[in-house]
MMTF fields as JSON, N, C-alpha, C and O atoms, coordinates in Angstrom:
{
  "mmtfVersion": "1.0.0",
  "mmtfProducer": "UNKNOWN",
  "numBonds": 343,
  "numAtoms": 344,
  "numGroups": 86,
  "numChains": 1,
  "numModels": 1,
  "chainsPerModel": [1],
  "groupsPerChain": [86],
  "chainIdList": ["A"],
  "bondAtomList": [4, 2, 8, 6, 12, 10, 16, 14, 20, 18, 24, 22, 28, 26, 32, 30, 36, 34, 40, 38, 44, 42, 48, 46, 52, 50, 56, 54, 60, 58, 64, 62, 68, 66, 72, 70, 76, 74, 80, 78, 84, 82, 88, 86, 92, 90, 96, 94, 100, 98, 104, 102, 108, 106, 112, 110, 116, 114, 120, 118, 124, 122, 128, 126, 132, 130, 136, 134, 140, 138, 144, 142, 148, 146, 152, 150, 156, 154, 160, 158, 164, 162, 168, 166, 172, 170, 176, 174, 180, 178, 184, 182, 188, 186, 192, 190, 196, 194, 200, 198, 204, 202, 208, 206, 212, 210, 216, 214, 220, 218, 224, 222, 228, 226, 232, 230, 236, 234, 240, 238, 244, 242, 248, 246, 252, 250, 256, 254, 260, 258, 264, 262, 268, 266, 272, 270, 276, 274, 280, 278, 284, 282, 288, 286, 292, 290, 296, 294, 300, 298, 304, 302, 308, 306, 312, 310, 316, 314, 320, 318, 324, 322, 328, 326, 332, 330, 336, 334, 340, 338],
  "bondOrderList": [1, 1, 1, 1, 1, 1, 1, 1, 1, 1, 1, 1, 1, 1, 1, 1, 1, 1, 1, 1, 1, 1, 1, 1, 1, 1, 1, 1, 1, 1, 1, 1, 1, 1, 1, 1, 1, 1, 1, 1, 1, 1, 1, 1, 1, 1, 1, 1, 1, 1, 1, 1, 1, 1, 1, 1, 1, 1, 1, 1, 1, 1, 1, 1, 1, 1, 1, 1, 1, 1, 1, 1, 1, 1, 1, 1, 1, 1, 1, 1, 1, 1, 1, 1, 1],
  "groupList": [{"groupName": "MET", "atomNameList": ["N", "CA", "C", "O"], "elementList": ["N", "C", "C", "O"], "formalChargeList": [0, 0, 0, 0], "bondAtomList": [1, 0, 2, 1, 3, 2], "bondOrderList": [1, 1, 2], "singleLetterCode": "M", "chemCompType": "L-PEPTIDE LINKING"}, {"groupName": "LYS", "atomNameList": ["N", "CA", "C", "O"], "elementList": ["N", "C", "C", "O"], "formalChargeList": [0, 0, 0, 0], "bondAtomList": [1, 0, 2, 1, 3, 2], "bondOrderList": [1, 1, 2], "singleLetterCode": "K", "chemCompType": "L-PEPTIDE LINKING"}, {"groupName": "SER", "atomNameList": ["N", "CA", "C", "O"], "elementList": ["N", "C", "C", "O"], "formalChargeList": [0, 0, 0, 0], "bondAtomList": [1, 0, 2, 1, 3, 2], "bondOrderList": [1, 1, 2], "singleLetterCode": "S", "chemCompType": "L-PEPTIDE LINKING"}, {"groupName": "ILE", "atomNameList": ["N", "CA", "C", "O"], "elementList": ["N", "C", "C", "O"], "formalChargeList": [0, 0, 0, 0], "bondAtomList": [1, 0, 2, 1, 3, 2], "bondOrderList": [1, 1, 2], "singleLetterCode": "I", "chemCompType": "L-PEPTIDE LINKING"}, {"groupName": "GLU", "atomNameList": ["N", "CA", "C", "O"], "elementList": ["N", "C", "C", "O"], "formalChargeList": [0, 0, 0, 0], "bondAtomList": [1, 0, 2, 1, 3, 2], "bondOrderList": [1, 1, 2], "singleLetterCode": "E", "chemCompType": "L-PEPTIDE LINKING"}, {"groupName": "ARG", "atomNameList": ["N", "CA", "C", "O"], "elementList": ["N", "C", "C", "O"], "formalChargeList": [0, 0, 0, 0], "bondAtomList": [1, 0, 2, 1, 3, 2], "bondOrderList": [1, 1, 2], "singleLetterCode": "R", "chemCompType": "L-PEPTIDE LINKING"}, {"groupName": "ALA", "atomNameList": ["N", "CA", "C", "O"], "elementList": ["N", "C", "C", "O"], "formalChargeList": [0, 0, 0, 0], "bondAtomList": [1, 0, 2, 1, 3, 2], "bondOrderList": [1, 1, 2], "singleLetterCode": "A", "chemCompType": "L-PEPTIDE LINKING"}, {"groupName": "THR", "atomNameList": ["N", "CA", "C", "O"], "elementList": ["N", "C", "C", "O"], "formalChargeList": [0, 0, 0, 0], "bondAtomList": [1, 0, 2, 1, 3, 2], "bondOrderList": [1, 1, 2], "singleLetterCode": "T", "chemCompType": "L-PEPTIDE LINKING"}, {"groupName": "TRP", "atomNameList": ["N", "CA", "C", "O"], "elementList": ["N", "C", "C", "O"], "formalChargeList": [0, 0, 0, 0], "bondAtomList": [1, 0, 2, 1, 3, 2], "bondOrderList": [1, 1, 2], "singleLetterCode": "W", "chemCompType": "L-PEPTIDE LINKING"}, {"groupName": "GLN", "atomNameList": ["N", "CA", "C", "O"], "elementList": ["N", "C", "C", "O"], "formalChargeList": [0, 0, 0, 0], "bondAtomList": [1, 0, 2, 1, 3, 2], "bondOrderList": [1, 1, 2], "singleLetterCode": "Q", "chemCompType": "L-PEPTIDE LINKING"}, {"groupName": "HIS", "atomNameList": ["N", "CA", "C", "O"], "elementList": ["N", "C", "C", "O"], "formalChargeList": [0, 0, 0, 0], "bondAtomList": [1, 0, 2, 1, 3, 2], "bondOrderList": [1, 1, 2], "singleLetterCode": "H", "chemCompType": "L-PEPTIDE LINKING"}, {"groupName": "GLY", "atomNameList": ["N", "CA", "C", "O"], "elementList": ["N", "C", "C", "O"], "formalChargeList": [0, 0, 0, 0], "bondAtomList": [1, 0, 2, 1, 3, 2], "bondOrderList": [1, 1, 2], "singleLetterCode": "G", "chemCompType": "PEPTIDE LINKING"}, {"groupName": "LEU", "atomNameList": ["N", "CA", "C", "O"], "elementList": ["N", "C", "C", "O"], "formalChargeList": [0, 0, 0, 0], "bondAtomList": [1, 0, 2, 1, 3, 2], "bondOrderList": [1, 1, 2], "singleLetterCode": "L", "chemCompType": "L-PEPTIDE LINKING"}, {"groupName": "ASP", "atomNameList": ["N", "CA", "C", "O"], "elementList": ["N", "C", "C", "O"], "formalChargeList": [0, 0, 0, 0], "bondAtomList": [1, 0, 2, 1, 3, 2], "bondOrderList": [1, 1, 2], "singleLetterCode": "D", "chemCompType": "L-PEPTIDE LINKING"}, {"groupName": "CYS", "atomNameList": ["N", "CA", "C", "O"], "elementList": ["N", "C", "C", "O"], "formalChargeList": [0, 0, 0, 0], "bondAtomList": [1, 0, 2, 1, 3, 2], "bondOrderList": [1, 1, 2], "singleLetterCode": "C", "chemCompType": "L-PEPTIDE LINKING"}, {"groupName": "PHE", "atomNameList": ["N", "CA", "C", "O"], "elementList": ["N", "C", "C", "O"], "formalChargeList": [0, 0, 0, 0], "bondAtomList": [1, 0, 2, 1, 3, 2], "bondOrderList": [1, 1, 2], "singleLetterCode": "F", "chemCompType": "L-PEPTIDE LINKING"}, {"groupName": "PRO", "atomNameList": ["N", "CA", "C", "O"], "elementList": ["N", "C", "C", "O"], "formalChargeList": [0, 0, 0, 0], "bondAtomList": [1, 0, 2, 1, 3, 2], "bondOrderList": [1, 1, 2], "singleLetterCode": "P", "chemCompType": "L-PEPTIDE LINKING"}, {"groupName": "VAL", "atomNameList": ["N", "CA", "C", "O"], "elementList": ["N", "C", "C", "O"], "formalChargeList": [0, 0, 0, 0], "bondAtomList": [1, 0, 2, 1, 3, 2], "bondOrderList": [1, 1, 2], "singleLetterCode": "V", "chemCompType": "L-PEPTIDE LINKING"}, {"groupName": "TYR", "atomNameList": ["N", "CA", "C", "O"], "elementList": ["N", "C", "C", "O"], "formalChargeList": [0, 0, 0, 0], "bondAtomList": [1, 0, 2, 1, 3, 2], "bondOrderList": [1, 1, 2], "singleLetterCode": "Y", "chemCompType": "L-PEPTIDE LINKING"}, {"groupName": "ASN", "atomNameList": ["N", "CA", "C", "O"], "elementList": ["N", "C", "C", "O"], "formalChargeList": [0, 0, 0, 0], "bondAtomList": [1, 0, 2, 1, 3, 2], "bondOrderList": [1, 1, 2], "singleLetterCode": "N", "chemCompType": "L-PEPTIDE LINKING"}],
  "groupTypeList": [0, 1, 2, 3, 4, 3, 4, 5, 6, 4, 6, 3, 7, 8, 3, 5, 3, 9, 0, 6, 9, 10, 11, 12, 6, 12, 13, 13, 12, 9, 6, 6, 11, 14, 15, 6, 4, 16, 16, 16, 6, 7, 12, 16, 11, 6, 17, 5, 18, 5, 19, 6, 10, 11, 9, 11, 8, 13, 11, 5, 11, 6, 0, 16, 13, 8, 12, 9, 5, 6, 17, 10, 6, 11, 9, 7, 17, 4, 10, 15, 5, 17, 17, 2, 7, 7],
  "groupIdList": [1, 2, 3, 4, 5, 6, 7, 8, 9, 10, 11, 12, 13, 14, 15, 16, 17, 18, 19, 20, 21, 22, 23, 24, 25, 26, 27, 28, 29, 30, 31, 32, 33, 34, 35, 36, 37, 38, 39, 40, 41, 42, 43, 44, 45, 46, 47, 48, 49, 50, 51, 52, 53, 54, 55, 56, 57, 58, 59, 60, 61, 62, 63, 64, 65, 66, 67, 68, 69, 70, 71, 72, 73, 74, 75, 76, 77, 78, 79, 80, 81, 82, 83, 84, 85, 86],
  "secStructList": [7, 7, 7, 2, 2, 2, 2, 2, 2, 2, 2, 2, 2, 2, 2, 2, 2, 2, 2, 2, 2, 2, 6, 7, 7, 2, 2, 2, 2, 2, 2, 6, 6, 6, 6, 1, 7, 7, 7, 7, 7, 7, 7, 6, 6, 7, 7, 7, 3, 3, 7, 6, 6, 1, 7, 3, 3, 7, 1, 7, 1, 1, 7, 7, 2, 2, 2, 2, 2, 2, 2, 2, 6, 6, 7, 7, 4, 4, 4, 4, 5, 7, 7, 7, 7, 7],
  "xCoordList": [-5.603, -5.386, -5.783, -5.328, -6.641, -7.098, -6.022, -5.265, -5.98, -5.032, -5.6, -6.8, -4.736, -5.149, -6.127, -7.067, -5.91, -6.801, -8.214, -9.186, -8.335, -9.654, -10.332, -11.516, -9.589, -10.157, -10.613, -11.662, -9.831, -10.188, -11.463, -12.356, -11.564, -12.752, -13.986, -15.063, -13.837, -14.956, -15.384, -16.575, -14.418, -14.735, -15.489, -16.451, -15.054, -15.727, -17.157, -18.082, -17.337, -18.683, -19.563, -20.713, -19.035, -19.8, -20.203, -21.342, -19.286, -19.581, -20.675, -21.594, -20.575, -21.607, -22.978, -23.984, -23.023, -24.29, -24.851, -26.042, -24.016, -24.464, -24.982, -26.004, -24.29, -24.724, -26.085, -26.953, -26.275, -27.549, -28.673, -29.769, -28.406, -29.434, -29.864, -31.017, -28.953, -29.241, -29.476, -29.642, -29.489, -29.754, -28.682, -28.981, -27.433, -26.323, -25.627, -25.509, -25.178, -24.379, -23.023, -22.837, -22.098, -20.763, -20.833, -20.086, -21.723, -21.873, -22.258, -21.809, -23.09, -23.483, -22.27, -22.12, -21.421, -20.229, -19.243, -18.631, -19.098, -18.208, -18.73, -17.956, -20.042, -20.639, -20.487, -20.423, -20.43, -20.27, -18.812, -18.508, -17.905, -16.488, -15.719, -14.625, -16.275, -15.614, -14.269, -13.431, -14.062, -12.824, -11.952, -11.024, -12.257, -11.468, -10.101, -9.937, -9.134, -7.797, -7.833, -8.499, -7.131, -7.104, -6.374, -5.495, -6.735, -6.045, -4.567, -4.207, -3.716, -2.286, -1.992, -2.683, -0.967, -0.568, -0.08, 0.608, -0.441, 0.014, 0.583, 0.519, 1.124, 1.626, 0.473, -0.636, 0.715, -0.36, -0.997, -0.308, -2.32, -3.041, -3.161, -3.835, -2.514, -2.6, -4.022, -4.592, -4.588, -5.958, -6.009, -5.297, -6.851, -7.039, -8.296, -8.387, -9.281, -10.574, -10.943, -10.745, -11.482, -11.854, -13.071, -13.192, -13.974, -15.153, -14.956, -13.923, -15.931, -15.829, -15.783, -15.372, -16.196, -16.178, -14.872, -14.705, -13.947, -12.652, -12.608, -11.569, -13.707, -13.696, -12.914, -13.085, -12.057, -11.206, -11.292, -11.801, -10.788, -10.72, -9.489, -9.193, -8.756, -7.534, -7.789, -6.848, -9.043, -9.374, -9.265, -9.468, -8.949, -8.824, -9.97, -10.481, -10.358, -11.444, -12.788, -12.916, -13.768, -15.128, -15.215, -14.573, -16.016, -16.244, -16.985, -17.976, -16.523, -17.187, -18.603, -18.937, -19.418, -20.816, -20.966, -21.823, -20.137, -20.294, -20.113, -20.796, -19.18, -18.921, -20.003, -20.403, -20.47, -21.568, -22.806, -23.464, -23.123, -24.295, -24.135, -25.086, -22.941, -22.699, -22.837, -23.418, -22.313, -22.401, -23.854, -24.298, -24.595, -26.015, -26.823, -27.867, -26.35, -27.037, -26.649, -27.173, -25.725, -25.379, -23.992, -23.604, -23.236, -21.886, -20.926, -21.205, -19.807, -18.796, -17.75, -17.518, -17.131, -16.054, -14.908, -14.277, -14.649, -13.535, -13.701, -12.716, -14.925, -15.169, -14.447, -14.065, -14.262, -13.665, -12.176, -11.559, -11.591, -10.165, -9.306, -9.525, -8.329, -7.38, -6.314, -5.711, -6.089, -5.088, -3.748, -3.636, -2.752, -1.428, -0.747, -0.845, -0.074, 0.653, 2.14, 2.916, 2.546, 3.974, 4.342, 5.505],
  "yCoordList": [11.055, 10.549, 11.625, 12.766, 11.248, 12.193, 12.409, 11.503, 13.63, 13.902, 13.356, 13.108, 13.18, 12.68, 13.658, 13.242, 14.956, 15.962, 15.842, 15.963, 15.603, 15.46, 14.192, 14.213, 13.08, 11.83, 11.979, 11.461, 12.68, 12.906, 13.729, 13.391, 14.803, 15.649, 14.859, 15.03, 14.001, 13.169, 12.172, 11.91, 11.62, 10.679, 11.379, 10.835, 12.575, 13.339, 13.663, 13.553, 14.059, 14.351, 13.109, 13.188, 11.977, 10.722, 10.387, 9.99, 10.543, 10.258, 11.193, 10.755, 12.471, 13.429, 13.062, 13.164, 12.638, 12.233, 11.01, 10.969, 10.024, 8.811, 9.134, 8.595, 9.998, 10.379, 11.072, 10.805, 11.961, 12.667, 11.693, 11.776, 10.783, 9.826, 8.896, 8.466, 8.586, 7.632, 8.303, 7.627, 9.628, 10.358, 10.177, 10.129, 10.075, 9.861, 11.173, 12.075, 11.251, 12.386, 11.858, 10.651, 12.752, 12.366, 11.556, 10.593, 11.944, 11.206, 9.746, 8.855, 9.505, 8.133, 7.309, 6.157, 7.894, 7.188, 6.941, 5.877, 7.929, 7.757, 6.658, 5.832, 6.644, 5.624, 4.224, 3.238, 4.14, 2.85, 2.406, 1.322, 3.241, 2.866, 3.149, 2.62, 3.974, 4.253, 4.96, 4.898, 5.625, 6.377, 5.813, 6.471, 4.604, 3.949, 3.588, 3.352, 3.547, 3.143, 1.701, 0.862, 1.398, 0.007, -0.862, -0.38, -2.133, -3.012, -3.104, -2.978, -3.321, -3.409, -4.59, -5.609, -4.43, -5.51, -6.707, -6.555, -7.872, -9.095, -10.016, -9.719, -11.104, -12.084, -12.607, -12.767, -12.878, -13.394, -14.64, -15.568, -14.632, -15.791, -15.842, -16.722, -14.907, -14.911, -14.548, -13.589, -15.293, -15.061, -13.847, -13.786, -12.883, -11.683, -11.772, -11.165, -12.541, -12.643, -14.116, -14.889, -14.501, -15.898, -15.948, -15.159, -16.885, -17.035, -18.196, -18.864, -18.433, -19.478, -20.875, -21.82, -21.021, -22.331, -22.568, -23.596, -21.611, -21.772, -21.28, -21.384, -20.749, -20.22, -18.916, -18.084, -18.739, -17.564, -16.808, -17.311, -15.594, -14.73, -13.866, -13.352, -13.697, -12.895, -11.409, -10.616, -11.02, -9.617, -9.169, -7.992, -10.081, -9.735, -10.348, -11.414, -9.664, -10.174, -10.002, -9.253, -10.704, -10.585, -11.135, -12.13, -10.473, -10.928, -12.26, -12.384, -13.257, -14.565, -14.508, -13.614, -15.479, -15.514, -15.482, -14.767, -16.253, -16.309, -14.939, -14.599, -14.143, -12.818, -11.827, -10.96, -11.953, -11.104, -11.307, -10.34, -12.559, -12.84, -12.21, -11.645, -12.306, -11.73, -10.211, -9.628, -9.574, -8.117, -7.695, -6.723, -8.411, -8.084, -8.297, -7.672, -9.167, -9.418, -8.393, -8.424, -7.478, -6.41, -6.498, -5.618, -7.532, -7.668, -6.832, -6.551, -6.437, -5.695, -6.661, -7.725, -6.282, -7.092, -7.189, -8.237, -6.098, -6.069, -7.077, -7.493, -7.464, -8.475, -9.782, -10.527, -10.057, -11.307, -11.185, -12.145, -10.007, -9.812, -10.729, -10.869, -11.355, -12.225, -11.327, -10.507, -11.483, -10.682, -11.409, -12.573, -10.714, -11.304, -11.347, -10.402, -12.429, -12.547, -12.331, -12.543, -11.903, -11.672, -10.249, -9.877],
  "zCoordList": [-36.58, -35.228, -34.223, -34.308, -33.265, -32.255, -31.204, -30.856, -30.716, -29.639, -28.331, -28.213, -27.376, -26.06, -25.417, -24.74, -25.625, -25.045, -25.6, -24.854, -26.907, -27.523, -27.025, -26.692, -26.972, -26.469, -25.021, -24.637, -24.231, -22.823, -22.729, -21.952, -23.505, -23.499, -23.934, -23.363, -24.936, -25.391, -24.321, -24.15, -23.607, -22.533, -21.409, -20.866, -21.063, -20.01, -20.432, -19.628, -21.682, -22.186, -22.111, -21.68, -22.523, -22.479, -21.042, -20.792, -20.113, -18.706, -18.189, -17.498, -18.524, -18.086, -18.646, -17.944, -19.9, -20.514, -19.798, -19.49, -19.533, -18.847, -17.449, -17.024, -16.745, -15.398, -15.454, -14.622, -16.432, -16.561, -16.925, -16.372, -17.842, -18.266, -17.143, -17.099, -16.242, -15.176, -13.823, -12.808, -13.817, -12.584, -11.53, -10.337, -11.963, -11.032, -10.683, -11.512, -9.452, -8.985, -8.536, -8.378, -8.336, -7.895, -6.597, -6.424, -5.692, -4.428, -4.667, -3.946, -5.68, -6.002, -6.429, -6.023, -7.236, -7.708, -6.57, -6.485, -5.707, -4.559, -3.64, -3.157, -3.396, -2.534, -3.13, -2.397, -4.458, -5.128, -5.172, -5.668, -4.654, -4.608, -5.881, -6.076, -6.746, -8.024, -7.875, -8.774, -6.754, -6.576, -5.463, -4.994, -5.05, -4.004, -4.555, -5.752, -3.672, -4.065, -4.559, -3.952, -5.647, -6.106, -5.087, -4.373, -5.02, -4.078, -4.44, -5.611, -3.456, -3.754, -4.661, -4.635, -5.45, -6.363, -5.553, -4.543, -6.009, -5.361, -6.417, -7.61, -5.994, -6.941, -7.778, -7.268, -9.063, -9.906, -9.283, -8.859, -9.24, -8.718, -7.206, -6.672, -6.499, -5.042, -4.626, -5.146, -3.71, -3.27, -2.355, -1.353, -2.702, -1.882, -1.044, 0.023, -1.536, -0.854, -0.738, -1.676, 0.418, 0.633, 1.543, 2.481, 1.256, 2.116, 3.081, 3.052, 3.92, 4.946, 4.346, 5.019, 3.097, 2.437, 1.68, 1.024, 1.777, 1.126, -0.308, -0.96, -0.813, -2.173, -2.171, -1.28, -3.165, -3.197, -4.5, -5.502, -4.47, -5.653, -5.529, -4.45, -6.638, -6.608, -6.848, -6.841, -7.06, -7.262, -8.702, -8.999, -9.597, -11.01, -11.794, -11.45, -12.838, -13.662, -12.964, -11.995, -13.472, -12.943, -11.521, -11.183, -10.705, -9.336, -9.387, -10.106, -8.636, -8.669, -8.087, -7.31, -8.482, -8.05, -6.541, -6.022, -5.818, -4.365, -3.734, -2.768, -4.288, -3.735, -4.177, -3.4, -5.406, -5.865, -5.0, -4.617, -4.691, -3.862, -2.479, -1.938, -1.912, -0.586, -0.608, 0.307, -1.635, -1.751, -1.938, -1.327, -2.775, -2.984, -1.705, -1.518, -0.839, 0.437, 1.504, 2.618, 1.16, 2.091, 2.695, 3.464, 2.371, 2.913, 2.071, 0.906, 2.649, 1.893, 1.361, 1.936, 0.269, -0.299, 0.707, 0.841, 1.404, 2.353, 3.489, 4.098, 3.771, 4.803, 4.472, 5.375, 3.199, 2.74, 2.431, 1.971, 2.681, 2.373, 3.21, 4.413, 2.578, 3.259, 3.872, 3.181, 5.15, 5.848, 5.774, 6.158, 5.283, 5.166, 6.54, 7.323, 6.811, 8.08, 7.91, 8.842, 6.7, 6.461, 6.712, 6.56]
}
């Protein structure tokens, strides 16, 4: 059984290799939101993001097609965040 320290070191090595192979720098990962704070926990199934057509997403699992298309077109995910009135 591997220790947590060994598994952590192996994960770091793997990440460094992937970054080198793909020409990525820390700035690239930060710009992609890799280190952003996770969204706050909400009730299961509560919609966090919604578009003008009423399509919603709770922020869990794969990003829905409608939101992927919007992001690829230059919009931010946060643009679709549902603002709580409570």
